[in-house]
N, C-alpha and C positions, 0 to 999 in steps of 0.2 A: 724674613721668617727664621730668628732663632731657632735649630733645631736643644727639645729639650733632653738637657746629659741622661743618658742610659739610667735607669733605677738598677742597683746590687743587690746581686742575686739572691735571691730569697729562697727559701725551702716551703712551700705553700700546698695546701693537702688537698687537692681535687674530689676527694672518695667522693663530695656531696654536693658537690658539684651539679649544675643543671645546664643542657643546651641551647641558645639560644640569645638575642643579643640584650646586652645589657642594658638596656634602656630602655623601652616601649618607642616608639614608633611615635609621631606626634603625630593625629588624624588629618585627613588631609596634604600630607605628603608622603611619597612615597623615594625608597632607594634603590637611586639606576647607578650604573656605569656613562660616565661618558665620556671622548676623547672630546678635547679644545685644543683650538690654537697655544705658543709656548706663550704669544704677547699675551692673549688674553687672557691667562693667568696672570701674569706679569705683571699684567694693569689693574688688578681684581685684589692682588694681594697685594702690591706698593697700595692704593687707595688703603684698606686698611692700617698697613703701620703707618701711612700717614698719620690718619684722625685716632693713630695710638689705641686699637683696641676693635672687637667684633670679627666679624669673621670670614673671609671672604664666596666661600660658599651659599651663605646669604644675600651675598652683595651680585653676587653675577643671580640670582633670586630674583630679590628687590626686581634690576635690571630686567628678567627678561617676565616680570609682571606689569614691570611701569608699561612695557615694549607693549603687551596684551591689550594692555588697559587706551595706551594708545590709540592706538589700530586699532577700537572696536570705537569711539570715536570720532575717530578721523570716516569710520566708515559713514557710523548713522548722523556727519552735519553733510555723509555724499547722498546719499538716500535720501534727506529731505533737501540738498538743492536738485537732484533728479525729480523729484514729483514735487516742486515748485517751479521749476521747468519746464515738466507735461501737464503742468494742468490751465486748463486752456483761459480761465481767469490773470495769470500770472505770466502770460505772452500779454493779453492785453497793454496790464499793467506800466508791462518791462516796455512797449514802441511808445507808449504814453509819456511815461518817466523819460524815453529816453529824445522822443521829439521835443519836448519842455525845457533839456539843458540844450539844444542845438537854436 
């Protein structure tokens, strides 16, 4: 990523300035500080540069959300399989279908 050139010095009057964030935080998001491996940052920055637009931080967030969603779906499937395997009807049906294939 290219670093933007420094802005020339300007005489700014901060007498009427207010403290606090410049922009309001998005609802449902929290600002944090986190340490990531350089390889992780390099990967996501390269992806953004390859596409030509976007934000590497948003890409990291999207990847984490996708991981959570996939994990949730996987856990739901596992739960259904466990329930099916533990029910008496499925055990009988499983034996019959196995006997029919032999």
